[in-house]
C-alpha beads as a LAMMPS data file, in Angstrom:
LAMMPS data file: protein, C-alpha beads

313 atoms
312 bonds

1 atom types
1 bond types

-500.0 500.0 xlo xhi
-500.0 500.0 ylo yhi
-500.0 500.0 zlo zhi

Masses

1 110.0

Atoms # bond

1 1 1 0.000 0.000 0.000
2 1 1 1.328 3.437 -0.914
3 1 1 1.895 6.196 1.643
4 1 1 -1.044 8.074 0.105
5 1 1 -3.301 5.040 0.516
6 1 1 -2.135 4.541 4.093
7 1 1 -3.026 8.138 4.914
8 1 1 -6.650 7.399 3.950
9 1 1 -6.998 4.611 6.542
10 1 1 -9.321 5.991 9.204
11 1 1 -7.907 5.465 12.682
12 1 1 -9.918 6.029 15.847
13 1 1 -8.877 8.892 18.098
14 1 1 -9.034 6.620 21.142
15 1 1 -8.964 2.897 21.927
16 1 1 -10.110 1.535 25.280
17 1 1 -7.684 -0.892 26.896
18 1 1 -9.131 -3.612 29.133
19 1 1 -6.376 -4.778 31.477
20 1 1 -6.773 -8.550 31.818
21 1 1 -3.524 -9.327 33.630
22 1 1 -5.094 -9.815 37.077
23 1 1 -7.377 -12.544 35.696
24 1 1 -6.330 -14.016 32.360
25 1 1 -2.735 -13.106 33.059
26 1 1 -2.563 -15.043 36.314
27 1 1 -4.871 -18.010 35.709
28 1 1 -2.244 -20.172 34.010
29 1 1 0.681 -19.232 36.276
30 1 1 2.324 -21.688 38.633
31 1 1 3.215 -18.689 40.805
32 1 1 0.141 -17.888 42.892
33 1 1 -0.156 -14.283 44.024
34 1 1 -1.607 -13.578 47.429
35 1 1 -4.823 -11.577 47.669
36 1 1 -2.859 -8.536 48.823
37 1 1 -0.455 -8.849 45.880
38 1 1 -3.338 -9.077 43.407
39 1 1 -4.936 -5.973 44.879
40 1 1 -1.559 -4.220 44.656
41 1 1 -1.228 -5.272 41.014
42 1 1 -4.691 -3.925 40.203
43 1 1 -4.048 -0.665 42.070
44 1 1 -0.789 -0.176 40.171
45 1 1 -2.586 -0.784 36.860
46 1 1 -5.207 1.803 37.796
47 1 1 -2.469 4.285 38.681
48 1 1 -1.028 3.643 35.202
49 1 1 -4.346 4.620 33.620
50 1 1 -6.372 1.396 33.392
51 1 1 -10.067 2.136 33.831
52 1 1 -11.557 -1.236 32.938
53 1 1 -9.940 -4.324 34.426
54 1 1 -10.655 -8.047 34.549
55 1 1 -9.960 -8.721 38.201
56 1 1 -11.191 -12.269 38.887
57 1 1 -13.015 -15.297 37.550
58 1 1 -15.746 -17.172 39.354
59 1 1 -14.747 -20.716 38.517
60 1 1 -13.965 -23.892 40.440
61 1 1 -10.896 -23.452 42.609
62 1 1 -9.784 -27.021 41.946
63 1 1 -9.548 -26.260 38.216
64 1 1 -8.132 -22.727 38.442
65 1 1 -6.568 -22.375 41.917
66 1 1 -5.133 -18.949 41.075
67 1 1 -8.690 -17.548 41.153
68 1 1 -9.790 -19.147 44.434
69 1 1 -9.844 -15.794 46.266
70 1 1 -12.104 -13.924 43.826
71 1 1 -14.471 -12.609 46.499
72 1 1 -11.628 -11.488 48.766
73 1 1 -9.905 -9.628 45.927
74 1 1 -13.063 -7.778 44.922
75 1 1 -13.901 -6.892 48.518
76 1 1 -10.459 -5.281 48.877
77 1 1 -10.491 -3.166 45.713
78 1 1 -10.822 0.618 45.858
79 1 1 -14.261 1.958 44.964
80 1 1 -13.503 4.511 42.263
81 1 1 -16.203 6.318 40.275
82 1 1 -14.503 5.974 36.877
83 1 1 -13.197 2.401 37.196
84 1 1 -14.996 -0.762 36.050
85 1 1 -14.149 -4.168 37.512
86 1 1 -14.994 -7.246 35.415
87 1 1 -15.517 -10.782 36.673
88 1 1 -15.338 -13.717 34.251
89 1 1 -18.135 -16.274 34.614
90 1 1 -18.652 -19.484 32.629
91 1 1 -22.073 -20.546 33.881
92 1 1 -25.106 -19.344 35.790
93 1 1 -23.757 -20.635 39.107
94 1 1 -20.658 -18.514 38.617
95 1 1 -22.787 -15.534 37.629
96 1 1 -24.903 -15.766 40.768
97 1 1 -21.755 -16.069 42.852
98 1 1 -20.300 -12.998 41.159
99 1 1 -23.483 -10.988 41.669
100 1 1 -23.164 -11.503 45.408
101 1 1 -20.097 -9.242 45.203
102 1 1 -19.986 -5.573 44.134
103 1 1 -18.470 -6.499 40.743
104 1 1 -19.519 -4.010 38.059
105 1 1 -19.552 -6.226 34.979
106 1 1 -19.914 -9.897 34.107
107 1 1 -17.856 -11.306 31.267
108 1 1 -19.529 -14.381 29.780
109 1 1 -17.790 -16.734 27.347
110 1 1 -19.147 -18.648 24.384
111 1 1 -16.917 -20.931 22.320
112 1 1 -16.926 -21.031 18.530
113 1 1 -16.140 -24.767 18.185
114 1 1 -17.917 -27.749 19.695
115 1 1 -14.723 -29.625 20.594
116 1 1 -13.182 -26.750 22.532
117 1 1 -16.543 -25.889 24.120
118 1 1 -16.802 -29.461 25.409
119 1 1 -13.234 -29.399 26.753
120 1 1 -13.588 -25.937 28.270
121 1 1 -17.178 -25.874 29.518
122 1 1 -18.694 -29.319 28.936
123 1 1 -21.208 -28.149 26.327
124 1 1 -21.603 -27.517 22.613
125 1 1 -20.822 -24.160 21.025
126 1 1 -24.520 -23.280 20.735
127 1 1 -25.166 -24.315 24.330
128 1 1 -22.271 -22.135 25.491
129 1 1 -23.843 -19.166 23.712
130 1 1 -27.266 -19.900 25.245
131 1 1 -25.689 -19.775 28.696
132 1 1 -23.692 -16.642 27.886
133 1 1 -26.879 -14.874 26.825
134 1 1 -28.585 -15.927 30.062
135 1 1 -25.623 -14.548 32.029
136 1 1 -26.070 -11.180 30.311
137 1 1 -29.740 -11.273 31.293
138 1 1 -28.841 -12.044 34.915
139 1 1 -26.413 -9.117 34.943
140 1 1 -29.035 -6.771 33.564
141 1 1 -31.616 -7.919 36.102
142 1 1 -29.088 -7.076 38.834
143 1 1 -28.448 -3.681 37.195
144 1 1 -24.910 -4.676 36.254
145 1 1 -23.185 -4.726 32.893
146 1 1 -22.797 -7.886 30.826
147 1 1 -20.646 -8.705 27.810
148 1 1 -19.828 -11.816 25.776
149 1 1 -16.523 -13.111 24.440
150 1 1 -16.514 -15.606 21.569
151 1 1 -13.538 -17.819 22.329
152 1 1 -11.538 -19.675 19.647
153 1 1 -12.992 -17.288 17.073
154 1 1 -9.925 -17.554 14.834
155 1 1 -9.086 -21.238 15.271
156 1 1 -9.624 -24.268 17.490
157 1 1 -6.874 -26.430 18.994
158 1 1 -8.907 -29.582 18.294
159 1 1 -10.778 -28.826 15.044
160 1 1 -8.439 -26.424 13.287
161 1 1 -10.118 -23.732 11.182
162 1 1 -13.297 -22.124 12.506
163 1 1 -15.941 -20.920 10.071
164 1 1 -16.201 -17.094 9.972
165 1 1 -19.907 -17.506 9.230
166 1 1 -20.301 -19.415 12.508
167 1 1 -18.573 -16.624 14.422
168 1 1 -20.639 -13.911 12.742
169 1 1 -23.857 -15.782 13.504
170 1 1 -22.842 -16.191 17.148
171 1 1 -21.888 -12.514 17.364
172 1 1 -25.332 -11.497 16.092
173 1 1 -27.025 -13.625 18.754
174 1 1 -24.696 -12.275 21.426
175 1 1 -25.457 -8.679 20.435
176 1 1 -29.200 -9.392 20.356
177 1 1 -29.012 -10.630 23.957
178 1 1 -28.267 -7.092 25.114
179 1 1 -24.540 -7.610 25.623
180 1 1 -22.806 -4.243 25.929
181 1 1 -20.053 -5.481 23.606
182 1 1 -18.939 -8.639 21.820
183 1 1 -15.309 -9.758 21.938
184 1 1 -13.533 -11.978 19.432
185 1 1 -10.829 -14.048 21.111
186 1 1 -7.806 -15.633 19.476
187 1 1 -7.554 -18.031 22.380
188 1 1 -4.696 -20.109 20.973
189 1 1 -2.847 -17.377 19.096
190 1 1 -3.265 -18.606 15.509
191 1 1 -4.710 -15.495 13.858
192 1 1 -2.898 -13.367 11.282
193 1 1 -3.646 -9.722 10.397
194 1 1 -5.535 -10.357 7.143
195 1 1 -7.829 -12.840 8.918
196 1 1 -8.350 -10.481 11.862
197 1 1 -9.113 -7.569 9.568
198 1 1 -11.755 -9.514 7.641
199 1 1 -13.512 -11.034 10.627
200 1 1 -13.529 -7.883 12.762
201 1 1 -14.912 -5.828 9.864
202 1 1 -17.613 -8.412 9.175
203 1 1 -18.635 -8.688 12.816
204 1 1 -18.533 -4.919 13.361
205 1 1 -20.897 -4.443 10.426
206 1 1 -23.179 -7.285 11.520
207 1 1 -23.672 -6.116 15.124
208 1 1 -23.400 -2.321 14.830
209 1 1 -23.750 -0.225 16.941
210 1 1 -22.658 -2.811 19.544
211 1 1 -18.867 -2.409 19.976
212 1 1 -16.368 -5.096 18.994
213 1 1 -13.599 -5.955 21.460
214 1 1 -10.545 -8.006 20.560
215 1 1 -8.683 -10.493 22.769
216 1 1 -5.407 -11.752 21.328
217 1 1 -2.732 -14.202 22.408
218 1 1 0.840 -13.911 21.172
219 1 1 1.520 -17.631 20.787
220 1 1 2.906 -17.200 17.260
221 1 1 4.229 -13.642 17.628
222 1 1 1.400 -12.033 15.637
223 1 1 -0.626 -10.383 18.398
224 1 1 0.622 -6.785 18.078
225 1 1 0.139 -6.865 14.301
226 1 1 -3.303 -8.350 14.882
227 1 1 -4.210 -5.511 17.264
228 1 1 -3.318 -3.023 14.545
229 1 1 -5.414 -4.911 11.982
230 1 1 -8.355 -5.083 14.386
231 1 1 -8.226 -1.367 15.202
232 1 1 -8.151 -0.468 11.508
233 1 1 -11.088 -2.811 10.879
234 1 1 -13.346 -1.305 13.542
235 1 1 -12.521 -2.819 16.940
236 1 1 -12.813 -0.128 19.609
237 1 1 -11.700 -2.080 22.688
238 1 1 -8.506 -4.120 23.121
239 1 1 -7.728 -6.621 25.868
240 1 1 -4.099 -6.603 26.993
241 1 1 -2.099 -8.054 29.871
242 1 1 0.758 -6.502 31.813
243 1 1 4.033 -7.969 30.624
244 1 1 2.241 -10.384 28.286
245 1 1 1.185 -12.604 31.177
246 1 1 -1.391 -15.248 30.448
247 1 1 -2.557 -18.399 28.776
248 1 1 -5.547 -20.698 28.752
249 1 1 -5.330 -23.745 31.057
250 1 1 -7.739 -25.645 28.782
251 1 1 -5.979 -25.064 25.436
252 1 1 -2.686 -26.782 24.547
253 1 1 0.264 -24.392 24.106
254 1 1 -1.905 -21.255 24.490
255 1 1 0.736 -18.867 25.753
256 1 1 0.519 -15.279 26.909
257 1 1 -1.757 -12.410 25.986
258 1 1 -0.587 -9.448 23.978
259 1 1 1.426 -7.231 26.358
260 1 1 -0.197 -4.015 27.589
261 1 1 3.021 -2.049 27.198
262 1 1 3.483 -3.239 23.609
263 1 1 -0.077 -2.262 22.648
264 1 1 0.121 1.116 24.374
265 1 1 3.469 1.903 22.747
266 1 1 2.225 0.995 19.256
267 1 1 -1.074 2.864 19.512
268 1 1 0.219 6.000 21.218
269 1 1 3.144 6.302 18.775
270 1 1 0.590 5.961 15.959
271 1 1 -1.533 8.826 17.264
272 1 1 -4.238 6.695 18.905
273 1 1 -4.834 7.643 22.528
274 1 1 -5.221 4.929 25.172
275 1 1 -5.307 6.932 28.398
276 1 1 -2.430 4.814 29.698
277 1 1 0.851 6.128 31.112
278 1 1 3.465 3.922 29.451
279 1 1 6.185 4.689 31.988
280 1 1 3.919 3.621 34.855
281 1 1 2.818 0.516 32.936
282 1 1 6.478 -0.487 32.605
283 1 1 7.074 0.222 36.300
284 1 1 4.219 -2.156 37.120
285 1 1 5.599 -4.844 34.801
286 1 1 9.007 -4.493 36.462
287 1 1 7.317 -4.941 39.850
288 1 1 5.650 -8.158 38.611
289 1 1 8.984 -9.440 37.294
290 1 1 10.602 -8.912 40.695
291 1 1 7.671 -10.588 42.420
292 1 1 7.773 -13.622 40.130
293 1 1 11.574 -13.575 39.854
294 1 1 11.543 -14.061 36.088
295 1 1 11.387 -12.261 32.769
296 1 1 8.034 -11.671 31.044
297 1 1 7.252 -11.836 27.308
298 1 1 6.440 -8.145 26.740
299 1 1 9.034 -6.413 24.565
300 1 1 8.650 -2.705 25.349
301 1 1 9.188 -3.307 29.067
302 1 1 12.560 -4.823 28.156
303 1 1 13.600 -2.295 25.524
304 1 1 12.260 0.817 27.233
305 1 1 10.402 3.898 26.082
306 1 1 11.371 5.675 22.876
307 1 1 12.513 8.356 22.661
308 1 1 14.340 8.030 25.983
309 1 1 13.628 10.713 28.558
310 1 1 17.217 11.970 28.189
311 1 1 16.501 12.875 24.546
312 1 1 13.205 14.685 25.175
313 1 1 14.596 17.821 26.757

Bonds

1 1 1 2
2 1 2 3
3 1 3 4
4 1 4 5
5 1 5 6
6 1 6 7
7 1 7 8
8 1 8 9
9 1 9 10
10 1 10 11
11 1 11 12
12 1 12 13
13 1 13 14
14 1 14 15
15 1 15 16
16 1 16 17
17 1 17 18
18 1 18 19
19 1 19 20
20 1 20 21
21 1 21 22
22 1 22 23
23 1 23 24
24 1 24 25
25 1 25 26
26 1 26 27
27 1 27 28
28 1 28 29
29 1 29 30
30 1 30 31
31 1 31 32
32 1 32 33
33 1 33 34
34 1 34 35
35 1 35 36
36 1 36 37
37 1 37 38
38 1 38 39
39 1 39 40
40 1 40 41
41 1 41 42
42 1 42 43
43 1 43 44
44 1 44 45
45 1 45 46
46 1 46 47
47 1 47 48
48 1 48 49
49 1 49 50
50 1 50 51
51 1 51 52
52 1 52 53
53 1 53 54
54 1 54 55
55 1 55 56
56 1 56 57
57 1 57 58
58 1 58 59
59 1 59 60
60 1 60 61
61 1 61 62
62 1 62 63
63 1 63 64
64 1 64 65
65 1 65 66
66 1 66 67
67 1 67 68
68 1 68 69
69 1 69 70
70 1 70 71
71 1 71 72
72 1 72 73
73 1 73 74
74 1 74 75
75 1 75 76
76 1 76 77
77 1 77 78
78 1 78 79
79 1 79 80
80 1 80 81
81 1 81 82
82 1 82 83
83 1 83 84
84 1 84 85
85 1 85 86
86 1 86 87
87 1 87 88
88 1 88 89
89 1 89 90
90 1 90 91
91 1 91 92
92 1 92 93
93 1 93 94
94 1 94 95
95 1 95 96
96 1 96 97
97 1 97 98
98 1 98 99
99 1 99 100
100 1 100 101
101 1 101 102
102 1 102 103
103 1 103 104
104 1 104 105
105 1 105 106
106 1 106 107
107 1 107 108
108 1 108 109
109 1 109 110
110 1 110 111
111 1 111 112
112 1 112 113
113 1 113 114
114 1 114 115
115 1 115 116
116 1 116 117
117 1 117 118
118 1 118 119
119 1 119 120
120 1 120 121
121 1 121 122
122 1 122 123
123 1 123 124
124 1 124 125
125 1 125 126
126 1 126 127
127 1 127 128
128 1 128 129
129 1 129 130
130 1 130 131
131 1 131 132
132 1 132 133
133 1 133 134
134 1 134 135
135 1 135 136
136 1 136 137
137 1 137 138
138 1 138 139
139 1 139 140
140 1 140 141
141 1 141 142
142 1 142 143
143 1 143 144
144 1 144 145
145 1 145 146
146 1 146 147
147 1 147 148
148 1 148 149
149 1 149 150
150 1 150 151
151 1 151 152
152 1 152 153
153 1 153 154
154 1 154 155
155 1 155 156
156 1 156 157
157 1 157 158
158 1 158 159
159 1 159 160
160 1 160 161
161 1 161 162
162 1 162 163
163 1 163 164
164 1 164 165
165 1 165 166
166 1 166 167
167 1 167 168
168 1 168 169
169 1 169 170
170 1 170 171
171 1 171 172
172 1 172 173
173 1 173 174
174 1 174 175
175 1 175 176
176 1 176 177
177 1 177 178
178 1 178 179
179 1 179 180
180 1 180 181
181 1 181 182
182 1 182 183
183 1 183 184
184 1 184 185
185 1 185 186
186 1 186 187
187 1 187 188
188 1 188 189
189 1 189 190
190 1 190 191
191 1 191 192
192 1 192 193
193 1 193 194
194 1 194 195
195 1 195 196
196 1 196 197
197 1 197 198
198 1 198 199
199 1 199 200
200 1 200 201
201 1 201 202
202 1 202 203
203 1 203 204
204 1 204 205
205 1 205 206
206 1 206 207
207 1 207 208
208 1 208 209
209 1 209 210
210 1 210 211
211 1 211 212
212 1 212 213
213 1 213 214
214 1 214 215
215 1 215 216
216 1 216 217
217 1 217 218
218 1 218 219
219 1 219 220
220 1 220 221
221 1 221 222
222 1 222 223
223 1 223 224
224 1 224 225
225 1 225 226
226 1 226 227
227 1 227 228
228 1 228 229
229 1 229 230
230 1 230 231
231 1 231 232
232 1 232 233
233 1 233 234
234 1 234 235
235 1 235 236
236 1 236 237
237 1 237 238
238 1 238 239
239 1 239 240
240 1 240 241
241 1 241 242
242 1 242 243
243 1 243 244
244 1 244 245
245 1 245 246
246 1 246 247
247 1 247 248
248 1 248 249
249 1 249 250
250 1 250 251
251 1 251 252
252 1 252 253
253 1 253 254
254 1 254 255
255 1 255 256
256 1 256 257
257 1 257 258
258 1 258 259
259 1 259 260
260 1 260 261
261 1 261 262
262 1 262 263
263 1 263 264
264 1 264 265
265 1 265 266
266 1 266 267
267 1 267 268
268 1 268 269
269 1 269 270
270 1 270 271
271 1 271 272
272 1 272 273
273 1 273 274
274 1 274 275
275 1 275 276
276 1 276 277
277 1 277 278
278 1 278 279
279 1 279 280
280 1 280 281
281 1 281 282
282 1 282 283
283 1 283 284
284 1 284 285
285 1 285 286
286 1 286 287
287 1 287 288
288 1 288 289
289 1 289 290
290 1 290 291
291 1 291 292
292 1 292 293
293 1 293 294
294 1 294 295
295 1 295 296
296 1 296 297
297 1 297 298
298 1 298 299
299 1 299 300
300 1 300 301
301 1 301 302
302 1 302 303
303 1 303 304
304 1 304 305
305 1 305 306
306 1 306 307
307 1 307 308
308 1 308 309
309 1 309 310
310 1 310 311
311 1 311 312
312 1 312 313
């Protein structure tokens, strides 16, 4: 594409970042943070500019022990007027448990393939969407927010390719349920930019004016490029995880999420505001590295901000 053609690509003025590190980032870790450490992590992310955060999941502790203290975490979080806390729920029991807390938003999950839906939630793809829609209804009845993520939207670890038509159909049903947004998740990190661009554009058109969110894993080193493709195609919300923490315990080789610092760097340098303070994001990632005593996948936290502060004066 020529420079003139690139200049005609309409970019949004602002993209909302949903910080998923405290939930999706931690769920597959062998290192288990204490409740106090999780609250500290969330508070640091808020100080760095995060205003919507996935803070817990209401799932069985024997399957995801890292999330066993969901209620305690939420009870300890600061009550801030401009900050939204999200709890992931996979079934109605989890939704009712979540609604007993002051959580602001329920994140329901449907799965685009039957095989992965059976492995992940013990149901077919259509059954998972039925339950997700009921979770949105429960949230609305409790005067909370509800949204739906379509997992494995770009590929399944057991079936391979997933039909775009299936995903679009599911997205339409999800939007019709009253979900405040519909997310497309590359759960196993197989998507490439051309595929992301096509599917996001198709879903955005099919469910407008309901927003499209994107949730990307960096398993094959394509996540940052996929974020860019999604933003150009009409996604308005991007999930990201501090340091690139994350992975799905139910999908083979599903490694970390796209790193918050990498997304913020790319978007801000491209003229798209995120509301995030990159220096403070990196400080938080460095804190997590010290806590876990290991390196994390995110690249910008290793390389540093550009231009360096010493060159800005």
